[in-house]
Kinemage of the C-alpha trace (Angstrom):
@kinemage 1
@onewidth
@group {chain A} dominant
@subgroup {mainchain}
@vectorlist {calphas} color= white
{ca met a 1} P 76.346 39.232 110.820
{ca glu a 2} L 77.199 35.943 112.137
{ca asn a 3} L 80.341 37.439 113.486
{ca thr a 4} L 78.213 40.278 115.245
{ca leu a 5} L 76.148 37.584 117.076
{ca thr a 6} L 78.683 35.244 117.172
{ca pro a 7} L 79.976 36.605 120.934
{ca leu a 8} L 76.392 36.434 121.787
{ca leu a 9} L 75.343 33.471 120.950
{ca asn a 10} L 78.764 32.149 122.739
{ca ala a 11} L 78.117 33.645 125.814
{ca ala a 12} L 74.343 32.291 125.730
{ca asn a 13} L 75.474 28.789 125.433
{ca gln a 14} L 77.493 29.282 128.267
{ca ile a 15} L 74.490 29.823 130.461
{ca ile a 16} L 72.044 27.264 128.636
{ca leu a 17} L 74.273 23.996 128.303
{ca gly a 18} L 73.673 22.039 125.089
{ca lys a 19} L 70.831 23.697 123.489
{ca asp a 20} L 72.528 25.619 120.717
{ca arg a 21} L 69.840 25.209 118.352
{ca gln a 22} L 67.071 26.700 120.624
{ca ile a 23} L 69.168 29.330 121.684
{ca arg a 24} L 69.890 30.367 117.494
{ca leu a 25} L 66.202 30.209 117.052
{ca ala a 26} L 65.437 32.489 119.955
{ca val a 27} L 67.871 35.079 118.596
{ca cys a 28} L 66.182 34.504 115.387
{ca cys a 29} L 63.074 35.391 116.667
{ca leu a 30} L 64.271 38.637 118.281
{ca ile a 31} L 65.820 40.061 115.579
{ca ala a 32} L 62.675 39.237 113.326
{ca lys a 33} L 61.126 41.501 115.651
{ca gly a 34} L 58.776 38.491 116.964
{ca his a 35} L 57.571 37.162 120.321
{ca leu a 36} L 58.700 33.849 121.482
{ca leu a 37} L 56.716 30.856 123.499
{ca ile a 38} L 58.894 28.394 125.379
{ca glu a 39} L 56.688 25.371 126.114
{ca asp a 40} L 58.103 22.731 128.420
{ca ile a 41} L 58.147 21.267 131.924
{ca pro a 42} L 58.971 23.042 135.097
{ca gly a 43} L 62.890 23.539 135.414
{ca val a 44} L 64.492 23.374 132.063
{ca gly a 45} L 65.819 26.464 131.817
{ca lys a 46} L 62.668 28.471 130.236
{ca thr a 47} L 63.334 31.683 132.618
{ca thr a 48} L 66.885 31.253 132.598
{ca leu a 49} L 66.983 31.531 128.764
{ca ser a 50} L 64.466 34.589 128.668
{ca his a 51} L 66.804 36.382 131.268
{ca thr a 52} L 70.232 35.640 129.452
{ca leu a 53} L 68.630 37.110 126.353
{ca ala a 54} L 67.669 40.152 128.234
{ca arg a 55} L 71.133 40.726 129.770
{ca leu a 56} L 72.971 40.187 126.484
{ca phe a 57} L 70.954 42.397 124.579
{ca gly a 58} L 70.835 45.335 127.320
{ca leu a 59} L 66.992 45.599 127.445
{ca asp a 60} L 65.062 46.352 130.361
{ca tyr a 61} L 63.317 43.249 131.524
{ca gln a 62} L 60.562 42.497 133.889
{ca arg a 63} L 59.034 38.930 134.594
{ca ile a 64} L 55.329 38.596 135.301
{ca gln a 65} L 54.489 35.459 137.140
{ca phe a 66} L 50.859 34.430 135.682
{ca thr a 67} L 48.904 32.882 138.313
{ca ser a 68} L 44.995 32.079 138.288
{ca asp a 69} L 44.205 35.062 139.918
{ca ile a 70} L 46.330 37.623 137.948
{ca leu a 71} L 43.943 40.510 136.662
{ca pro a 72} L 44.674 42.909 133.492
{ca ala a 73} L 45.329 45.739 135.219
{ca asp a 74} L 47.979 43.835 137.191
{ca ile a 75} L 49.697 43.415 133.769
{ca ile a 76} L 49.204 46.711 131.830
{ca gly a 77} L 48.432 49.169 134.731
{ca ser a 78} L 45.643 50.931 135.885
{ca ser a 79} L 44.025 54.572 136.999
{ca val a 80} L 44.319 55.970 140.271
{ca phe a 81} L 42.626 58.768 141.893
{ca asp a 82} L 45.096 61.396 142.932
{ca ala a 83} L 43.448 63.406 145.432
{ca glu a 84} L 46.249 66.299 145.428
{ca arg a 85} L 45.507 67.153 141.936
{ca his a 86} L 41.600 65.820 142.211
{ca glu a 87} L 42.254 63.724 138.847
{ca phe a 88} L 42.837 59.998 137.631
{ca arg a 89} L 46.387 59.225 136.922
{ca phe a 90} L 47.334 56.283 134.952
{ca his a 91} L 50.148 53.986 136.712
{ca his a 92} L 51.999 52.048 134.407
{ca gly a 93} L 52.102 48.194 134.942
{ca pro a 94} L 55.168 45.856 134.523
{ca ile a 95} L 54.229 45.588 130.801
{ca phe a 96} L 56.069 48.921 130.102
{ca asn a 97} L 59.621 47.410 129.577
{ca gln a 98} L 61.500 46.414 126.602
{ca met a 99} L 61.454 42.422 127.466
{ca ile a 100} L 58.589 40.881 128.990
{ca leu a 101} L 58.762 37.298 130.611
{ca ala a 102} L 55.143 35.974 130.792
{ca asp a 103} L 55.888 33.425 133.157
{ca glu a 104} L 53.560 30.188 133.108
{ca ile a 105} L 51.480 32.248 130.852
{ca asn a 106} L 48.649 29.302 130.654
{ca arg a 107} L 48.266 29.366 134.496
{ca ser a 108} L 46.287 32.244 133.883
{ca thr a 109} L 42.744 32.868 132.891
{ca pro a 110} L 42.042 33.544 129.199
{ca lys a 111} L 40.910 37.339 130.687
{ca ala a 112} L 44.413 37.817 131.775
{ca gln a 113} L 46.252 36.080 128.571
{ca ser a 114} L 43.909 38.689 126.344
{ca ala a 115} L 45.776 41.377 128.348
{ca leu a 116} L 48.914 40.858 125.957
{ca leu a 117} L 47.028 40.639 122.794
{ca glu a 118} L 47.081 44.349 121.769
{ca ala a 119} L 50.434 44.837 123.194
{ca met a 120} L 52.219 41.950 120.748
{ca glu a 121} L 50.351 43.231 117.832
{ca glu a 122} L 50.419 46.980 117.850
{ca glu a 123} L 53.038 47.660 120.660
{ca gln a 124} L 50.629 49.870 122.698
{ca val a 125} L 47.868 49.175 125.363
{ca thr a 126} L 44.637 51.037 125.777
{ca val a 127} L 43.037 51.942 128.733
{ca glu a 128} L 39.686 53.574 129.604
{ca gly a 129} L 39.839 54.956 125.933
{ca gln a 130} L 43.467 56.342 126.315
{ca thr a 131} L 46.264 54.568 124.179
{ca tyr a 132} L 49.854 54.410 125.853
{ca pro a 133} L 52.803 53.351 123.416
{ca leu a 134} L 54.834 50.655 124.618
{ca pro a 135} L 58.905 51.195 124.888
{ca lys a 136} L 61.121 50.135 121.714
{ca pro a 137} L 61.999 47.297 121.155
{ca phe a 138} L 59.501 45.464 122.824
{ca phe a 139} L 59.354 41.608 123.324
{ca val a 140} L 57.349 39.040 124.722
{ca ile a 141} L 58.886 35.796 125.832
{ca ala a 142} L 56.344 33.671 127.580
{ca thr a 143} L 56.452 30.180 128.759
{ca gln a 144} L 54.158 27.591 129.492
{ca asn a 145} L 53.669 24.574 131.204
{ca pro a 146} L 52.384 21.236 129.087
{ca ser a 147} L 48.626 21.506 128.939
{ca his a 148} L 48.339 17.859 130.529
{ca gln a 149} L 49.451 19.482 133.872
{ca ile a 150} L 47.118 20.598 136.618
{ca gly a 151} L 45.877 23.851 136.683
{ca thr a 152} L 46.622 24.957 133.063
{ca phe a 153} L 44.517 27.094 130.706
{ca pro a 154} L 45.362 26.335 126.959
{ca leu a 155} L 46.003 29.377 125.215
{ca pro a 156} L 43.548 30.333 122.332
{ca glu a 157} L 44.511 30.086 118.503
{ca ser a 158} L 44.341 34.083 118.193
{ca gln a 159} L 46.808 34.128 121.192
{ca leu a 160} L 49.108 31.466 119.804
{ca asp a 161} L 49.238 33.158 116.467
{ca arg a 162} L 50.764 36.255 117.898
{ca phe a 163} L 54.027 34.285 118.837
{ca leu a 164} L 56.562 34.307 115.946
{ca met a 165} L 57.960 31.009 117.280
{ca arg a 166} L 57.428 28.110 119.875
{ca ile a 167} L 60.222 26.070 120.748
{ca glu a 168} L 61.072 23.705 123.537
{ca leu a 169} L 64.152 23.166 125.805
{ca gly a 170} L 64.157 19.333 126.597
{ca tyr a 171} L 66.531 17.740 129.055
{ca pro a 172} L 70.024 18.472 128.870
{ca asn a 173} L 72.469 15.695 127.413
{ca arg a 174} L 74.575 13.704 129.944
{ca glu a 175} L 77.521 16.191 129.016
{ca ala a 176} L 75.803 18.974 129.674
{ca glu a 177} L 73.898 18.302 132.799
{ca arg a 178} L 77.298 17.407 134.543
{ca ala a 179} L 78.807 20.627 133.812
{ca leu a 180} L 75.743 22.152 135.267
{ca leu a 181} L 75.745 20.046 137.970
{ca leu a 182} L 79.420 20.887 138.799
{ca gly a 183} L 79.211 24.601 137.839
{ca lys a 184} L 78.383 27.749 139.363
{ca gln a 185} L 74.472 28.839 139.952
{ca arg a 186} L 73.039 30.330 136.397
{ca his a 187} L 71.641 33.114 138.284
{ca lys a 188} L 75.174 34.189 139.816
{ca ile a 189} L 76.587 33.949 136.064
{ca ile a 190} L 73.640 35.729 134.368
{ca ala a 191} L 74.471 38.553 136.897
{ca glu a 192} L 78.007 38.891 135.399
{ca leu a 193} L 77.315 39.077 131.907
{ca pro a 194} L 78.188 41.801 129.718
{ca val a 195} L 75.850 43.554 127.440
{ca met a 196} L 76.757 41.972 123.909
{ca leu a 197} L 74.409 44.230 121.794
{ca thr a 198} L 73.162 47.545 122.580
{ca pro a 199} L 69.218 48.332 121.758
{ca glu a 200} L 70.631 50.532 118.763
{ca gln a 201} L 72.557 47.585 117.434
{ca leu a 202} L 69.466 45.326 117.750
{ca asp a 203} L 67.728 47.911 115.594
{ca glu a 204} L 70.287 47.721 112.959
{ca leu a 205} L 70.049 44.241 112.973
{ca gln a 206} L 66.376 44.031 112.414
{ca gln a 207} L 66.564 46.785 109.738
{ca ala a 208} L 69.148 44.295 107.887
{ca val a 209} L 66.088 41.609 108.305
{ca thr a 210} L 64.150 43.508 106.350
{ca glu a 211} L 66.919 43.909 103.255
{ca val a 212} L 67.466 40.273 102.640
{ca tyr a 213} L 66.653 39.591 99.411
{ca val a 214} L 63.660 36.960 98.566
{ca ser a 215} L 63.631 35.442 95.057
{ca pro a 216} L 60.323 35.131 93.270
{ca ala a 217} L 61.189 30.968 92.965
{ca leu a 218} L 61.543 31.315 97.065
{ca leu a 219} L 58.473 32.647 97.067
{ca asp a 220} L 57.109 30.231 95.085
{ca tyr a 221} L 58.275 27.525 97.510
{ca leu a 222} L 57.312 29.239 100.424
{ca gln a 223} L 53.607 30.018 99.077
{ca asn a 224} L 53.633 25.965 98.046
{ca ile a 225} L 54.128 25.411 101.861
{ca ile a 226} L 51.268 27.783 102.624
{ca asp a 227} L 48.970 26.130 100.151
{ca phe a 228} L 49.755 22.787 101.196
{ca ser a 229} L 49.258 23.588 105.124
{ca arg a 230} L 45.666 25.118 103.964
{ca gln a 231} L 44.522 21.912 101.629
{ca ser a 232} L 46.334 19.003 103.422
{ca asp a 233} L 43.829 16.525 105.610
{ca glu a 234} L 46.670 16.844 108.182
{ca phe a 235} L 45.650 19.956 109.721
{ca ala a 236} L 42.363 21.144 110.832
{ca ala a 237} L 43.303 25.164 109.651
{ca gly a 238} L 46.283 25.609 107.461
{ca leu a 239} L 48.694 29.026 108.078
{ca ser a 240} L 46.858 32.471 107.941
{ca pro a 241} L 48.507 35.329 105.880
{ca arg a 242} L 50.096 36.311 109.362
{ca gly a 243} L 51.741 33.066 109.509
{ca gly a 244} L 52.904 33.268 105.956
{ca leu a 245} L 54.451 36.722 106.701
{ca ala a 246} L 55.997 35.093 110.069
{ca leu a 247} L 57.488 32.121 108.007
{ca leu a 248} L 58.890 34.400 105.845
{ca thr a 249} L 60.261 36.917 108.240
{ca ala a 250} L 61.785 34.347 110.143
{ca ser a 251} L 63.437 32.960 106.836
{ca lys a 252} L 64.814 36.183 106.441
{ca ala a 253} L 66.124 36.537 109.824
{ca trp a 254} L 67.725 33.053 109.983
{ca ala a 255} L 69.829 33.785 106.362
{ca leu a 256} L 71.082 36.905 107.715
{ca met a 257} L 72.374 34.813 110.910
{ca glu a 258} L 73.798 32.533 108.375
{ca gln a 259} L 75.904 35.568 106.718
{ca arg a 260} L 73.853 35.485 103.400
{ca asn a 261} L 72.050 38.558 101.779
{ca ala a 262} L 69.265 36.005 100.272
{ca val a 263} L 67.095 33.135 101.567
{ca ile a 264} L 67.445 29.694 100.217
{ca pro a 265} L 64.982 26.939 100.955
{ca glu a 266} L 67.155 25.531 103.883
{ca asp a 267} L 66.294 28.914 105.856
{ca val a 268} L 62.847 28.153 105.565
{ca gln a 269} L 62.969 24.348 106.441
{ca ala a 270} L 65.208 25.773 109.400
{ca val a 271} L 62.684 27.775 111.009
{ca leu a 272} L 59.161 25.950 109.748
{ca pro a 273} L 59.078 23.689 112.659
{ca ala a 274} L 59.312 26.504 115.438
{ca val a 275} L 57.202 29.007 113.353
{ca ala a 276} L 54.264 26.509 111.822
{ca gly a 277} L 54.086 23.531 114.573
{ca his a 278} L 51.769 25.853 116.938
{ca arg a 279} L 50.016 27.359 114.500
{ca leu a 280} L 48.947 23.958 112.673
{ca lys a 281} L 48.424 21.680 115.728
{ca ala a 282} L 48.133 24.040 118.850
{ca gly a 283} L 47.956 20.761 121.217
{ca ser a 284} L 51.330 19.329 120.120
{ca thr a 285} L 54.582 20.529 120.990
{ca asp a 286} L 56.474 17.744 118.647
{ca ala a 287} L 56.785 20.571 115.885
{ca ala a 288} L 59.096 18.773 113.862
{ca ser a 289} L 56.575 15.843 113.502
{ca ile a 290} L 53.931 18.113 112.859
{ca val a 291} L 55.350 20.022 109.825
{ca ala a 292} L 57.150 16.782 108.540
{ca pro a 293} L 54.283 16.291 105.846
{ca ile a 294} L 55.144 19.559 104.586
{ca leu a 295} L 58.737 19.041 104.057
{ca glu a 296} L 58.283 15.697 102.588
{ca asn a 297} L 55.245 16.923 100.313
{ca val a 298} L 56.447 20.172 99.112
{ca pro a 299} L 59.456 20.072 96.768
{ca val a 300} L 61.887 22.903 96.446
{ca val a 301} L 61.078 24.852 93.250
């Protein structure tokens, strides 16, 4: 499966320079049918990464700029009276696309943030008692600025838990930044990118993830991680059942990307910071430090 994804990963690495691991995690998140949260300071490529992935996967893409005055109807849509037909007709909002970029999601109020909850969990939205299915596939990539910046509303734990992974990009290294300074503008390069995988091929990848084998011993290791997170004084609350399922699915997707048909402990360890960090400590972005006690204290079975 790596051979299938290699051209796509290489193309993404030509846009987001020096961030191979973050790109791999983002792709892993998508083939695991998960939503992705990217938290970092403005200007490091969060929006560029989301646009790149949409282009390479051939997905309908819509950017929604979250602001303090945005309303749920601005995201989902609303019913408008049709004078000719003498009835209300639902006008679809921008959420009805295969990939949504919820840009600077924590600049909006909790009321606007909550408009995404049903969509991310059920792949549908309900307006005035009427349910509308969302396109398939459906992904939310949200970006947020660090919580200490002015004008932010921290995402509640229930919203954070909807994201399969949270990553941060960070500054590029010196070599990558030199190439960035001397190179073509990224939005122009993105416009020239070909589609590397069709939605149908993405669906096949997602189906292949479900078929990756998980041994009883690996499940013991994963459950030991979950148990430790709940019993340790390091964390206010441990991983929820949804968090445990997220860790399992992400580990299977990572194994598939590594061309394995079975999960090994290294797959769990590779995705653990991105999957568990925001669930165990919402206010910190140093995911590696957050999960360090788990990796140090939970032995491989």
